[in-house]
Every structure is written in C-alpha cells, then in structure tokens.
N, C-alpha and C positions, 0 to 999 in steps of 0.2 A: 465435798471431797468423798469420792467413792472408792471403796477398796476393790481392787481388780480381782474378779473371780467369776467362774462360769455360773455360780448360783449365789443367791443372797447369803450374806454372812448372818449367822444367828447369834445374838448377844443376849445373855440373861443378866438383867439388872436386879440386884437384891438390895432393897432400901425401904425403910419404913416411913420415909418422908415423901408424901404424895407430890408435893411441889417439885422436889428434886427429880423424882421419877418422870414427871411430865416434861420437864426441861430436857432431860437426857433422852427420853423417848423421841421427842421432836427432832433433836439433833441427829440421832442415829437413823431414824426413818428418812430424814432428808439426805443422809449419806447412802441410802439404798439398802439398809440393813433391816432384818426382822428382829423384833424385840420381844423377849419373854420377860414378864414382870413377876417378881416375888416380893411380898411385903415383909417377910421375915424368914429366918433361916430354915425352919422346918418346911416351909412352903417351897423353898429352893431345893431342898433335898427330895421332896415329892416330885417336883418337875424333872429333876435329874434322873429319876427312875424311868422316865418315858422318853426323854429327849436329851441329847448331849449337844450343848451349844458350842460355838467356835471360840467364844470368849465369855468371861464373867466379870461384871463390874460389881464389886462387893462393898457395901457400906460397912465400916468397921464397928460402929456402936449401934446395936439394935437391942430391943427388949427380948427376953426369953432366951435367945441364942445369939450371941454376938457374931460378928463377921469372921473373927479368927477361928472360932469353933466350927462355924459353918464351912469355912474353907478347908479345915482339917478333915471334916466329915466327907466333903466332896472328893478330896484327894485320896480317900480310902478306896474309892472306886477306880480301878485301873483304867477305865475308859476316860477318866479325867487327867491321866498322867501328863498329857501334852496340851491340856486346855489351859491357856493363860488366865490367871485371876488377878485383876487389878483392884486394889483397895481404894476406896474413896473415904476420906476422913477430914474432919476439921482439925484434927490433932496432928501436928507436924513434928512433935518431939520424937527423939530417937527411939524411945522405948516402944511406942506404938508402931513406928516404921519397922523396927526389928521384929516385933510380934507378928506383923503381917507377912513379912518375908519368911519367917520361921514356920508359919502356918501353911506355907505353900504358895503364897502370892509371888508374882514376878515384878510388880511395880506398884506405885501408889500415886494418887493425885489428891490435892487438897481442895476442900470446899471453901468458897463457892467454886464450882467446876468451870474451868475455861474449856469450852467444847472444842475449840480449835486445837488446843494442846492435847486434850483427851483423845481426839480422833487420830492425831499424829502418833501418839504412844500406842494406841490400839493397832494402827497399821504395822508398826514395827513388830509387835508381839505376835500378831496374826501371821505375818510373813515367816517369822522364826518357827512358829508351831507347824505351819504347813511344810516347811523344809524338813522338820523332824519327822512328820508323818510320812513324807515322801521317801525319806531315807529308810525308814523301817519297812515300808512297802517294798522298796527295792531289795532289802535283805530277804524278804519273803520270796520275791521273784527269783533271787539267786539261790533259793533253797536253804537259807541259813537258819530260819526259825529260831530267832534269839529272844530271850527274855531275861529279866533280872528280878531277884527277890531279896528281901532283907534277911537277917540272920534267923528270924522266926518263920521264914518260909512264905511270907506275904508277898504277893506279886506287886512289884513297883512299876514295871512297864513290860510290854511285850509287843512283838510284831503282830500285825493283824491276824495272820494264820495261827500263831500260838494262842492268842486270846480266844480264838474260836475253839481251840482244842482243850483249854483248861477250864475247870469249873469256876464260876464266879462265887463271891462271898455268900450268896443266898442258896447255893446248891448244897445238898446234903453231903456230897463227897468232898467239899472244900476243906473241912477240918482234917480229914485223913491225908489228903495230898499235901497240905501245909505241914502236918506233923512229920510225914516221911521226908520232906525236903529239909526241915529243921534238924531232924536226927542225922541225916546224911551229912549236911554241911557242918554239924558240930564236930565231926571227925576230921575236918580239914582235908578234903580230897585234893589230890594233885590235879593240875591242869591236864585235861584229856581223859580223866576217869569218868565212867558212866555208871548210872544206876538204873536198872530195869524197873519200870513202874507200870501199873495198869490204871489208866486214867479215862474216866467216862466209858468204861467197859471196852477200852481199846489198849492192847499192849504197846507200850512205848518205852523209850529210855531217855534219861536226862544226862547230858554231858556237862561237866564242870569246865568252864573256860578260865575265869579269872575273878579276883576280888577287886572291884573298882572303887577308888576313893575310900577304902576301908569300910564300906557299908553296903555296896551293891554287889551281889553275887551274880555274875554273868553266866548264863546257862544256855544250852542249845537243846531243843526238843527234837528227838529223833523218832521216826516211825519204823515199823518192821520192814517197810519197803526200802528205806535208806540203809538199814542194817544188811538186808539181803543183797542190795546192790553192791555195797562195799565188800561183802564176802565173795560175791561173784567176781569182782575185780581181782581179789587175792587168789581165788581159785584158778582163774585163767592165767595169771601172771606166773604163778609158782607151780602150776600143775598139781594142785592139791585136790584131795577128795572133798566132798561136801562138809563132812564133820571137821576135817583138818582146817578148812578155811574158816569155819565158825570159831574154832578154838583160837586160831591165830588172830582173828578180829578182836576177840575178847581179851587176848593177851595184850594187844595194842591199846586196849582201853584200860589197862592196868588191873585187870581182874586176877585173883589168885586161882589156883586149880580148884579149890573148894567152891569158890563163887561161880566159876565157869561150870562146874558140875551141876550146881543148883539151877543155873540158867538153862543149860542144855539137857538137863535131866539125865545125867550120867555120873558115874563115880569118879572121884579124883584120880583113881588109878587109871581109869580109861582115858581121862583127860591127859594124863602124863604119857600114855602110850601114843596118843595122837600127836602130842607135842614132840616126841622123839622123832616121828616121821617128818614133822614140820621142820625141825632143826636140820635134818638130813637133806631135805629138798631145797631149803634156803641156803645151805652151806654155812650155817652158823652153829655156835656152840652153846648158847644160852638164850633165855627168854628175853633179856634186854636187847640183844642183837636182833632177835626175831621181831620184836616189837618195833625197833627202829626201821627195819626193812619194810615192814607193813605200813608204818606211818608215812615213810618216804614214798612208797608206791601210791598210796591213797592221795597224798598231797599233790601228786603230778597229774591226777585225773582231771 
C-alpha cells in the first residue's frame, strides 16, 4: 500500500523496543516511505531540530521521557502544528488514550501492531495534514498571512509566509514578541484593531480577527507595503492627502487620536485637524461613519 505523493513520505518512529521498530520499519519501507528512528524521546527532539517528518509514530511508554511528554515537546514547535502523531501502546484503557490525545496526538493503535490497519490510519491522517497545509499555503497566496496564538502569545500555527516572518522559540527576539502579543490580547481588542510592531528588524502590524474555540487568537500579519497599498486606495477614492489617508486608515483600524499620533509621529491635535478634513471629504460627521466608509471601500478591492 503506497501513499500517493510526488516524494517519499517521511515517518519518524519513536520506540525503545528494537523488535517493534524493525517490524514497523519493514512495513513502512515496503509502502515506499522513508523511516527515521528514535529510540527515546530526547533523541526524537534532537532529530526534529534538523528534519520535520510528515508523520510520527510514538510509543506511549518509554524510559526517561515517555511518549506523552515527547509529544507535548514536539508540539511546542510550530513546525509540528500540522504533523499528525499517532500513539502506539499496549494500554487501551481510556486514561492513556485520553492522555495521548490531550498531549497532541491524533490517533492511537494498540500493540501488537496490525500493519495493514496502521497504514490505513496513516493514509487518512497524512491526507488531512496535506489538505491543511495546502489551505494555509492558499491563504498566503491570497495575501492573508494568518496565524494563531494562545493567550500567552505563543504561536499555535501560522501560514508558511507568517512563520518565515516571526522569530522561533530559539531566537533572542521571541520573548519580546510573545510578551507584546500577550499584553495586547489581555486588553481584549475588538475585531479589526491592529497593533504596530517591529519584528526581526522589520516594521509590521498585527490585526486581531477573532477568538476561536475560546483559546486560539486568530491574527493577521501586515507589512508596511500592505498598509501603504490600503492608504493609497483610500487616498484615490476619497481624494485625500497622504496624511489624511494615513489617518483614515488607522481610524478604520480602531486607533485613537493619541495612538495615531504615536504611529505617525504627530500630535493628537494635528491628527484631529486631518480628521476634520477627512470628515468633510467623506461627507460624514463622526469617526465611526468615517471608519465604516473606509472599511467598506477596502473590502470591495
């Protein structure tokens, strides 16, 4: 049974039982897959620093670091967000099944392993993972640049482009970025609000979109180019000056006059003067109506 792909599927098998590894290795290689072997959890973590497999088969009970802790540690790496981890265990009681799923596993098989059943389950989870990766790549292509973090600001998943733009856990800048996101999210921003940030020596902004399932904060990463493009749309549509379009764009992002002044390096009084001209040119009387007009215009682009 071969899994259909243009390249060989890479599977990491984590098990301290040599006989079990030999049997699984033979079955996977016969199915046309490449097998990476780790005899214990720490070895699996070391391998994961250099190579990301397509799927992990994880023994539940191992010395030193069990499969549950190894799974949790692997899932701390955002690159493993979409990598399915299937537990192999001789324990089929509910407690250990739940532990495996809570640790980040997607499925489990009981020992002794039925290789036909194992390959069938792998096929399903590999197909689902590839669909997820394809969907996130499509979001990048559409310019969405989406990612999700938890309430502490830790990255849960991100589209490929976003992951290239954000520091990983080993980068010195990671704690600062995480702290900024945690502080911002603690104030419960409304959907559409943005926060300017400097990430990896590049000016960017992060837009809050929604809270998903009560635990994932869905965000969009924006570049100065996307901000400038949006401002240019508003400038042309409403015949605004450069500064007026910048002010209107940040009004649409929910910023106060003080915040806009800090972003654009001008006083709140100057922001207010620009805003008066914006109201006149848009034919509106308040910032809520101005923001609504700007959002509607940008949504139709």
